[in-house]
N, C-alpha and C positions, 0 to 999 in steps of 0.2 A: 140357103143362106148360111146355116150353121156349118154345113159341109165345106162351103167355099172359104169361110173364115178359118176353119181348121187346116185346110190345105195351104192357105197363105202363111199361117203361123208355122206349119211344119216346113214349108219351103224356106222361110227366113231362118229357122233354126239350123237347117242343113247348110245353108249358105254361111251362117256365122261360124259353124263348126269347122268349115274349110279354111277360115282365115288363120294364117300361122300365128302361134301364140306370141312370138316375139314382137309382132306388130301391135298387139293389144296392150302391151306394157310400155309405159313411158321410158324413154332412154335416160339413163343416169349420166349426166354430163360433168359431174364433179369428179375430180381426180383424187381418189382416196389413197393416202400414203399409209400403209400399215406400219405399226411400230416395229422397229428393227433393233435387236440387241447389238451391243458393241462388238460381238464376235463375228459379225457378218461382213463388215467392211470397215476400213480405217476411218477414224473420226478425229477432228481437231477441236480443241476447246480453248477458250480464254476465260480468265477469272482472276481471283484474288486469293492469296495464300497467307496464312498467319501461323508461324511456327518457329521452333528453335533448331530445326535440322536443315531444311531446304530453302530457307529464305522467307522474307516478309515482303510482300508487294504483289505486283502483277504477275500472272502466271500464264504460260502457254503449254498446252498438253497435246501430245499425239498419242492416240490409242490404236494399236494394230489389231487385226483380226486374230493374230496368233497369241493373244492373251498378254501381250506386253504393252506397257505405256511408258512414255518419257515426258517428264515435266521440267520446265525451266522457269525459275522465279527470279525476279529482280525488283528492288525498290530503293528509293532515295528520298530522304526528307531533310530539309535544311531549316535551321533556325538562325537566320542572319548569315553574315559572311564568316563567322567564327566557329560555327558548329554544324555538323552534318552527320546523319545516320544513314547507313546504306547496307544492303545485303544482296547477295546473289547466291543462287544454289541450283542444284540439279537433283532430280529424283527419278529413280527407275521403279516401275511397279510390275508385278506379276499377278494376274487375276486368278484367284482360286475358284470363285463363283461369280457368274455373270447372269443377270436376268434383265427383264425390261424395266424394273423399278429399283434395282440396287446392284452394287458391285462389292465384293469382298476381295481384298488383295494384300499381298505382302509388299513391303517397300524397303528400298535402300536409298539413302540420301546423303548429300554432301553440300555444305554451305559455308559461306564466309560472311561474317558480320563485322561491322565497323562503326565506331563512334569517334569521328574525327573532330578533335577539339583544339581550337586555336592553332591550326596548321602544324600541330605537333605530330600528327599521325594517329593511328588507331590506339585508343586508350583501353580497349577491352583486354582483359587478361586471357580470355579463351575465345579468340575470334573464329577458329575453325571448328566446324561441327560435323560429326559423322553419325548417322543413325540407321538402325534396322528395326523394323516393326511391322505392324498390320494396320490396315485402314478399311473403312466402310464408307460407301458413298450411296446416298439416297437421292433418287430423282424426284424433285419437287414439281416438275413439269415434264413435258416431252423432251426438252433439251437442256434444262437446268438441273444441277445437282449440288448437294451440300456434302462435303467430305469431312470425316472425323478420322484422324490418324493418331496412333499411339506408338511412337518409336522409342526404343532405348537409345538415348542420345549420349554420345561421347564428346565432351567438351575438351578440345585440344588447344593447349597454349604453352607459354614458357614455364608456368609453374608445374606443368605435367598434364595428366588426363583425369577428368572427373566424369562419372557416369551417372545419369539420372533418367528415369522414365519421364517423357514429356508428352504434351498434346499439341497437335496441329489441326487447324481448321481451314477449310477452303470452300470456295464456291466457284463452280465452273459452268460455263454455258457452252454446250457442244453444238457444232455445226453439223447437222445430219443431212 
């Protein structure tokens, strides 16, 4: 009886060892998407920008795998029919460093700002802005990022040109 039991156990162990290993493990049916850095494929993003160089308002960004990005910003606010503020701008970026959780980049931007009062036209003395600087972007989730930019801003208008370091803030949601 002991010998018969040992033979049955040995036979079942041999049979179990012959089953392919892949059939013993459950199949993973979830589609895992690994995190991908911005230098692998182009990305598009939408968000909001607040700054003195490339506009205040909604923004659209295209980031190419070749380290370049282009951002377009525009905003319009009205206070009744006699007053409106608006701006639009464009910003080019070149990425110095790119990882899964941050980006460090250089930027060049151009913007136009207006304060239209009583249908007189733009009352700002320095409506055109040009800037060169650096920026850093932190990813707060897989697709959302907060950007801090520090450009040297050239305020251009009828009185001449004034130069100040300024700060720009932005939030972007990337479609990956």
